[in-house]
PyMOL commands that place a pseudoatom at each C-alpha (Angstrom):
pseudoatom trace, name=CA, resn=MET, resi=1, chain=A, elem=C, hetatm=0, pos=[0.021, -0.072, -0.071]
pseudoatom trace, name=CA, resn=ALA, resi=2, chain=A, elem=C, hetatm=0, pos=[1.525, 3.353, -1.031]
pseudoatom trace, name=CA, resn=THR, resi=3, chain=A, elem=C, hetatm=0, pos=[1.142, 6.226, 1.154]
pseudoatom trace, name=CA, resn=THR, resi=4, chain=A, elem=C, hetatm=0, pos=[1.107, 9.644, -0.178]
pseudoatom trace, name=CA, resn=THR, resi=5, chain=A, elem=C, hetatm=0, pos=[2.634, 12.510, 1.577]
pseudoatom trace, name=CA, resn=ALA, resi=6, chain=A, elem=C, hetatm=0, pos=[1.004, 15.919, 0.878]
pseudoatom trace, name=CA, resn=VAL, resi=7, chain=A, elem=C, hetatm=0, pos=[3.558, 18.553, 0.283]
pseudoatom trace, name=CA, resn=LYS, resi=8, chain=A, elem=C, hetatm=0, pos=[2.701, 21.529, 2.378]
pseudoatom trace, name=CA, resn=LYS, resi=9, chain=A, elem=C, hetatm=0, pos=[2.797, 24.692, 0.319]
pseudoatom trace, name=CA, resn=PRO, resi=10, chain=A, elem=C, hetatm=0, pos=[3.901, 27.731, 2.233]
pseudoatom trace, name=CA, resn=LYS, resi=11, chain=A, elem=C, hetatm=0, pos=[0.959, 30.088, 2.470]
pseudoatom trace, name=CA, resn=ALA, resi=12, chain=A, elem=C, hetatm=0, pos=[1.044, 33.592, 1.189]
pseudoatom trace, name=CA, resn=MET, resi=13, chain=A, elem=C, hetatm=0, pos=[1.430, 36.496, 3.445]
pseudoatom trace, name=CA, resn=THR, resi=14, chain=A, elem=C, hetatm=0, pos=[-1.867, 38.449, 4.563]
pseudoatom trace, name=CA, resn=LYS, resi=15, chain=A, elem=C, hetatm=0, pos=[-2.919, 41.605, 2.876]
pseudoatom trace, name=CA, resn=LYS, resi=16, chain=A, elem=C, hetatm=0, pos=[-2.465, 43.318, 6.193]
pseudoatom trace, name=CA, resn=ASN, resi=17, chain=A, elem=C, hetatm=0, pos=[1.105, 42.071, 6.513]
pseudoatom trace, name=CA, resn=LEU, resi=18, chain=A, elem=C, hetatm=0, pos=[1.958, 43.164, 2.952]
pseudoatom trace, name=CA, resn=ASP, resi=19, chain=A, elem=C, hetatm=0, pos=[0.586, 46.582, 3.604]
pseudoatom trace, name=CA, resn=HIS, resi=20, chain=A, elem=C, hetatm=0, pos=[2.752, 46.867, 6.718]
pseudoatom trace, name=CA, resn=PHE, resi=21, chain=A, elem=C, hetatm=0, pos=[5.907, 45.933, 4.824]
pseudoatom trace, name=CA, resn=GLU, resi=22, chain=A, elem=C, hetatm=0, pos=[5.206, 48.153, 1.959]
pseudoatom trace, name=CA, resn=LYS, resi=23, chain=A, elem=C, hetatm=0, pos=[4.747, 51.054, 4.444]
pseudoatom trace, name=CA, resn=ARG, resi=24, chain=A, elem=C, hetatm=0, pos=[8.020, 50.012, 6.182]
pseudoatom trace, name=CA, resn=LEU, resi=25, chain=A, elem=C, hetatm=0, pos=[9.970, 49.883, 2.844]
pseudoatom trace, name=CA, resn=LEU, resi=26, chain=A, elem=C, hetatm=0, pos=[8.533, 53.140, 1.646]
pseudoatom trace, name=CA, resn=GLU, resi=27, chain=A, elem=C, hetatm=0, pos=[9.526, 54.933, 5.134]
pseudoatom trace, name=CA, resn=GLU, resi=28, chain=A, elem=C, hetatm=0, pos=[12.926, 53.567, 4.940]
pseudoatom trace, name=CA, resn=ARG, resi=29, chain=A, elem=C, hetatm=0, pos=[13.215, 54.682, 1.255]
pseudoatom trace, name=CA, resn=LYS, resi=30, chain=A, elem=C, hetatm=0, pos=[12.061, 58.101, 2.222]
pseudoatom trace, name=CA, resn=ARG, resi=31, chain=A, elem=C, hetatm=0, pos=[14.719, 58.194, 5.089]
pseudoatom trace, name=CA, resn=VAL, resi=32, chain=A, elem=C, hetatm=0, pos=[17.488, 57.051, 2.745]
pseudoatom trace, name=CA, resn=LEU, resi=33, chain=A, elem=C, hetatm=0, pos=[16.554, 59.631, 0.066]
pseudoatom trace, name=CA, resn=LYS, resi=34, chain=A, elem=C, hetatm=0, pos=[16.573, 62.431, 2.715]
pseudoatom trace, name=CA, resn=GLU, resi=35, chain=A, elem=C, hetatm=0, pos=[19.967, 61.199, 3.847]
pseudoatom trace, name=CA, resn=LEU, resi=36, chain=A, elem=C, hetatm=0, pos=[21.396, 61.124, 0.342]
pseudoatom trace, name=CA, resn=GLY, resi=37, chain=A, elem=C, hetatm=0, pos=[20.160, 64.765, -0.047]
pseudoatom trace, name=CA, resn=HIS, resi=38, chain=A, elem=C, hetatm=0, pos=[22.248, 65.841, 2.942]
pseudoatom trace, name=CA, resn=TYR, resi=39, chain=A, elem=C, hetatm=0, pos=[25.369, 64.293, 1.447]
pseudoatom trace, name=CA, resn=ASP, resi=40, chain=A, elem=C, hetatm=0, pos=[24.491, 65.898, -2.021]
pseudoatom trace, name=CA, resn=GLU, resi=41, chain=A, elem=C, hetatm=0, pos=[24.634, 69.212, -0.063]
pseudoatom trace, name=CA, resn=ALA, resi=42, chain=A, elem=C, hetatm=0, pos=[27.997, 68.197, 1.545]
pseudoatom trace, name=CA, resn=PHE, resi=43, chain=A, elem=C, hetatm=0, pos=[29.400, 67.293, -1.950]
pseudoatom trace, name=CA, resn=GLY, resi=44, chain=A, elem=C, hetatm=0, pos=[28.064, 70.489, -3.506]
pseudoatom trace, name=CA, resn=SER, resi=45, chain=A, elem=C, hetatm=0, pos=[29.870, 72.843, -1.287]
pseudoatom trace, name=CA, resn=THR, resi=46, chain=A, elem=C, hetatm=0, pos=[33.242, 74.233, -2.331]
pseudoatom trace, name=CA, resn=GLN, resi=47, chain=A, elem=C, hetatm=0, pos=[36.389, 73.916, -0.151]
pseudoatom trace, name=CA, resn=GLN, resi=48, chain=A, elem=C, hetatm=0, pos=[36.481, 77.677, 0.574]
pseudoatom trace, name=CA, resn=GLY, resi=49, chain=A, elem=C, hetatm=0, pos=[32.689, 77.943, 1.164]
pseudoatom trace, name=CA, resn=ALA, resi=50, chain=A, elem=C, hetatm=0, pos=[32.401, 74.872, 3.407]
pseudoatom trace, name=CA, resn=ASP, resi=51, chain=A, elem=C, hetatm=0, pos=[33.539, 76.689, 6.480]
pseudoatom trace, name=CA, resn=GLY, resi=52, chain=A, elem=C, hetatm=0, pos=[31.965, 80.107, 5.712]
pseudoatom trace, name=CA, resn=ASN, resi=53, chain=A, elem=C, hetatm=0, pos=[35.488, 81.658, 4.902]
pseudoatom trace, name=CA, resn=LEU, resi=54, chain=A, elem=C, hetatm=0, pos=[35.137, 83.258, 1.340]
pseudoatom trace, name=CA, resn=SER, resi=55, chain=A, elem=C, hetatm=0, pos=[38.592, 84.633, 1.153]
pseudoatom trace, name=CA, resn=ALA, resi=56, chain=A, elem=C, hetatm=0, pos=[40.867, 83.718, -1.683]
pseudoatom trace, name=CA, resn=TYR, resi=57, chain=A, elem=C, hetatm=0, pos=[43.622, 82.416, 0.522]
pseudoatom trace, name=CA, resn=SER, resi=58, chain=A, elem=C, hetatm=0, pos=[44.058, 78.821, 0.743]
pseudoatom trace, name=CA, resn=PHE, resi=59, chain=A, elem=C, hetatm=0, pos=[43.518, 76.544, 3.745]
pseudoatom trace, name=CA, resn=HIS, resi=60, chain=A, elem=C, hetatm=0, pos=[46.252, 75.420, 5.849]
pseudoatom trace, name=CA, resn=MET, resi=61, chain=A, elem=C, hetatm=0, pos=[47.501, 71.934, 4.838]
pseudoatom trace, name=CA, resn=ALA, resi=62, chain=A, elem=C, hetatm=0, pos=[46.121, 70.453, 8.018]
pseudoatom trace, name=CA, resn=ASP, resi=63, chain=A, elem=C, hetatm=0, pos=[42.570, 71.842, 7.219]
pseudoatom trace, name=CA, resn=GLN, resi=64, chain=A, elem=C, hetatm=0, pos=[42.774, 70.526, 3.578]
pseudoatom trace, name=CA, resn=GLY, resi=65, chain=A, elem=C, hetatm=0, pos=[43.535, 66.977, 5.002]
pseudoatom trace, name=CA, resn=THR, resi=66, chain=A, elem=C, hetatm=0, pos=[40.754, 67.173, 7.371]
pseudoatom trace, name=CA, resn=ASP, resi=67, chain=A, elem=C, hetatm=0, pos=[38.396, 68.335, 4.606]
pseudoatom trace, name=CA, resn=ALA, resi=68, chain=A, elem=C, hetatm=0, pos=[39.541, 65.664, 2.308]
pseudoatom trace, name=CA, resn=MET, resi=69, chain=A, elem=C, hetatm=0, pos=[38.963, 62.931, 4.909]
pseudoatom trace, name=CA, resn=GLU, resi=70, chain=A, elem=C, hetatm=0, pos=[35.540, 64.437, 5.889]
pseudoatom trace, name=CA, resn=ARG, resi=71, chain=A, elem=C, hetatm=0, pos=[34.503, 64.427, 2.128]
pseudoatom trace, name=CA, resn=GLU, resi=72, chain=A, elem=C, hetatm=0, pos=[35.910, 60.794, 1.760]
pseudoatom trace, name=CA, resn=LYS, resi=73, chain=A, elem=C, hetatm=0, pos=[33.820, 59.707, 4.958]
pseudoatom trace, name=CA, resn=ALA, resi=74, chain=A, elem=C, hetatm=0, pos=[30.751, 61.418, 3.574]
pseudoatom trace, name=CA, resn=PHE, resi=75, chain=A, elem=C, hetatm=0, pos=[31.122, 59.610, 0.306]
pseudoatom trace, name=CA, resn=LEU, resi=76, chain=A, elem=C, hetatm=0, pos=[31.713, 56.158, 2.039]
pseudoatom trace, name=CA, resn=PHE, resi=77, chain=A, elem=C, hetatm=0, pos=[28.377, 56.827, 3.863]
pseudoatom trace, name=CA, resn=ALA, resi=78, chain=A, elem=C, hetatm=0, pos=[26.491, 58.024, 0.740]
pseudoatom trace, name=CA, resn=SER, resi=79, chain=A, elem=C, hetatm=0, pos=[27.657, 54.941, -1.025]
pseudoatom trace, name=CA, resn=GLN, resi=80, chain=A, elem=C, hetatm=0, pos=[26.386, 52.713, 1.773]
pseudoatom trace, name=CA, resn=GLU, resi=81, chain=A, elem=C, hetatm=0, pos=[23.096, 54.575, 1.658]
pseudoatom trace, name=CA, resn=GLY, resi=82, chain=A, elem=C, hetatm=0, pos=[22.825, 54.142, -1.988]
pseudoatom trace, name=CA, resn=ARG, resi=83, chain=A, elem=C, hetatm=0, pos=[23.312, 50.390, -1.749]
pseudoatom trace, name=CA, resn=PHE, resi=84, chain=A, elem=C, hetatm=0, pos=[20.721, 50.217, 0.924]
pseudoatom trace, name=CA, resn=LEU, resi=85, chain=A, elem=C, hetatm=0, pos=[18.309, 52.176, -1.448]
pseudoatom trace, name=CA, resn=TRP, resi=86, chain=A, elem=C, hetatm=0, pos=[18.993, 49.596, -4.210]
pseudoatom trace, name=CA, resn=HIS, resi=87, chain=A, elem=C, hetatm=0, pos=[18.047, 46.677, -1.678]
pseudoatom trace, name=CA, resn=LEU, resi=88, chain=A, elem=C, hetatm=0, pos=[14.878, 48.684, -0.657]
pseudoatom trace, name=CA, resn=ASP, resi=89, chain=A, elem=C, hetatm=0, pos=[13.820, 49.178, -4.272]
pseudoatom trace, name=CA, resn=GLU, resi=90, chain=A, elem=C, hetatm=0, pos=[14.516, 45.493, -5.023]
pseudoatom trace, name=CA, resn=ALA, resi=91, chain=A, elem=C, hetatm=0, pos=[12.264, 44.564, -2.152]
pseudoatom trace, name=CA, resn=LEU, resi=92, chain=A, elem=C, hetatm=0, pos=[9.517, 46.922, -3.270]
pseudoatom trace, name=CA, resn=ARG, resi=93, chain=A, elem=C, hetatm=0, pos=[9.778, 45.469, -6.856]
pseudoatom trace, name=CA, resn=ARG, resi=94, chain=A, elem=C, hetatm=0, pos=[9.307, 41.797, -5.415]
pseudoatom trace, name=CA, resn=LEU, resi=95, chain=A, elem=C, hetatm=0, pos=[6.474, 43.063, -3.274]
pseudoatom trace, name=CA, resn=TYR, resi=96, chain=A, elem=C, hetatm=0, pos=[4.630, 44.603, -6.150]
pseudoatom trace, name=CA, resn=ARG, resi=97, chain=A, elem=C, hetatm=0, pos=[5.412, 41.966, -8.889]
pseudoatom trace, name=CA, resn=SER, resi=98, chain=A, elem=C, hetatm=0, pos=[4.726, 38.884, -6.876]
pseudoatom trace, name=CA, resn=PRO, resi=99, chain=A, elem=C, hetatm=0, pos=[3.255, 39.524, -3.602]
pseudoatom trace, name=CA, resn=GLU, resi=100, chain=A, elem=C, hetatm=0, pos=[2.460, 35.843, -3.093]
pseudoatom trace, name=CA, resn=THR, resi=101, chain=A, elem=C, hetatm=0, pos=[6.171, 35.163, -2.754]
pseudoatom trace, name=CA, resn=PHE, resi=102, chain=A, elem=C, hetatm=0, pos=[7.251, 38.312, -0.698]
pseudoatom trace, name=CA, resn=GLY, resi=103, chain=A, elem=C, hetatm=0, pos=[8.574, 37.245, 2.665]
pseudoatom trace, name=CA, resn=LYS, resi=104, chain=A, elem=C, hetatm=0, pos=[9.788, 33.807, 1.261]
pseudoatom trace, name=CA, resn=CYS, resi=105, chain=A, elem=C, hetatm=0, pos=[13.255, 32.893, 1.570]
pseudoatom trace, name=CA, resn=HIS, resi=106, chain=A, elem=C, hetatm=0, pos=[15.105, 32.951, -1.840]
pseudoatom trace, name=CA, resn=ASN, resi=107, chain=A, elem=C, hetatm=0, pos=[17.193, 29.866, -0.913]
pseudoatom trace, name=CA, resn=CYS, resi=108, chain=A, elem=C, hetatm=0, pos=[14.932, 27.367, 0.719]
pseudoatom trace, name=CA, resn=GLY, resi=109, chain=A, elem=C, hetatm=0, pos=[11.379, 28.788, 0.096]
pseudoatom trace, name=CA, resn=ASN, resi=110, chain=A, elem=C, hetatm=0, pos=[10.395, 29.017, 3.814]
pseudoatom trace, name=CA, resn=GLU, resi=111, chain=A, elem=C, hetatm=0, pos=[8.732, 31.910, 5.445]
pseudoatom trace, name=CA, resn=ILE, resi=112, chain=A, elem=C, hetatm=0, pos=[11.142, 34.472, 6.733]
pseudoatom trace, name=CA, resn=ALA, resi=113, chain=A, elem=C, hetatm=0, pos=[10.060, 35.116, 10.242]
pseudoatom trace, name=CA, resn=TYR, resi=114, chain=A, elem=C, hetatm=0, pos=[7.792, 38.276, 10.827]
pseudoatom trace, name=CA, resn=GLU, resi=115, chain=A, elem=C, hetatm=0, pos=[10.263, 39.621, 13.265]
pseudoatom trace, name=CA, resn=ARG, resi=116, chain=A, elem=C, hetatm=0, pos=[13.195, 39.496, 10.805]
pseudoatom trace, name=CA, resn=LEU, resi=117, chain=A, elem=C, hetatm=0, pos=[11.136, 41.113, 8.019]
pseudoatom trace, name=CA, resn=ASP, resi=118, chain=A, elem=C, hetatm=0, pos=[9.906, 43.834, 10.439]
pseudoatom trace, name=CA, resn=ALA, resi=119, chain=A, elem=C, hetatm=0, pos=[13.470, 44.702, 11.350]
pseudoatom trace, name=CA, resn=LEU, resi=120, chain=A, elem=C, hetatm=0, pos=[14.820, 44.292, 7.829]
pseudoatom trace, name=CA, resn=PRO, resi=121, chain=A, elem=C, hetatm=0, pos=[11.831, 44.532, 5.339]
pseudoatom trace, name=CA, resn=HIS, resi=122, chain=A, elem=C, hetatm=0, pos=[14.284, 44.112, 2.479]
pseudoatom trace, name=CA, resn=ALA, resi=123, chain=A, elem=C, hetatm=0, pos=[15.462, 40.774, 3.755]
pseudoatom trace, name=CA, resn=ARG, resi=124, chain=A, elem=C, hetatm=0, pos=[15.591, 37.878, 1.128]
pseudoatom trace, name=CA, resn=PHE, resi=125, chain=A, elem=C, hetatm=0, pos=[16.846, 35.097, 3.288]
pseudoatom trace, name=CA, resn=CYS, resi=126, chain=A, elem=C, hetatm=0, pos=[15.494, 33.424, 6.405]
pseudoatom trace, name=CA, resn=ILE, resi=127, chain=A, elem=C, hetatm=0, pos=[17.861, 33.618, 9.400]
pseudoatom trace, name=CA, resn=ASP, resi=128, chain=A, elem=C, hetatm=0, pos=[19.124, 30.053, 8.831]
pseudoatom trace, name=CA, resn=CYS, resi=129, chain=A, elem=C, hetatm=0, pos=[20.065, 30.577, 5.250]
pseudoatom trace, name=CA, resn=LYS, resi=130, chain=A, elem=C, hetatm=0, pos=[21.541, 33.904, 5.991]
pseudoatom trace, name=CA, resn=GLN, resi=131, chain=A, elem=C, hetatm=0, pos=[23.751, 32.468, 8.673]
pseudoatom trace, name=CA, resn=ARG, resi=132, chain=A, elem=C, hetatm=0, pos=[24.947, 29.758, 6.508]
pseudoatom trace, name=CA, resn=GLU, resi=133, chain=A, elem=C, hetatm=0, pos=[25.782, 32.362, 3.670]
pseudoatom trace, name=CA, resn=GLU, resi=134, chain=A, elem=C, hetatm=0, pos=[27.685, 34.503, 6.352]
pseudoatom trace, name=CA, resn=ASP, resi=135, chain=A, elem=C, hetatm=0, pos=[29.614, 31.493, 7.704]
pseudoatom trace, name=CA, resn=ALA, resi=136, chain=A, elem=C, hetatm=0, pos=[30.603, 30.524, 4.076]
pseudoatom trace, name=CA, resn=LYS, resi=137, chain=A, elem=C, hetatm=0, pos=[31.864, 34.031, 3.503]
pseudoatom trace, name=CA, resn=ARG, resi=138, chain=A, elem=C, hetatm=0, pos=[34.019, 33.798, 6.621]
pseudoatom trace, name=CA, resn=GLN, resi=139, chain=A, elem=C, hetatm=0, pos=[35.512, 30.542, 5.703]
pseudoatom trace, name=CA, resn=GLY, resi=140, chain=A, elem=C, hetatm=0, pos=[36.033, 31.099, 2.137]
for i in range(1, 140): cmd.bond("trace and resi %d" % i, "trace and resi %d" % (i + 1))
show_as sticks, trace
zoom trace
């Protein structure tokens, strides 16, 4: 006698949860765009106008070094925010294109825990798969 085992198909996320995560993603996106606007202002200022000194005399070399370091740091933060914005946009695309698969791990297909998605609404992997990925990066 052959027994058949029903494969349990993961259920889709509720409309209420999808709306919640859409709102979270849009809020994060708005925050990131605001931050990037601040960095744009920092990059747009001239060396002489940055500190309010509009004289034609050049800065002291130490001041120039500090300014260069500050610009480099601002660029690094802006770059990180830009990558984060890309991840948020990708999550919104997944949410809009196939809401039935949003919140499912891209690796194993299991549900991503609500708490994880609430903290990281752009998460693509469940915590177990993400941990395996991180462990592989450390070892390899």
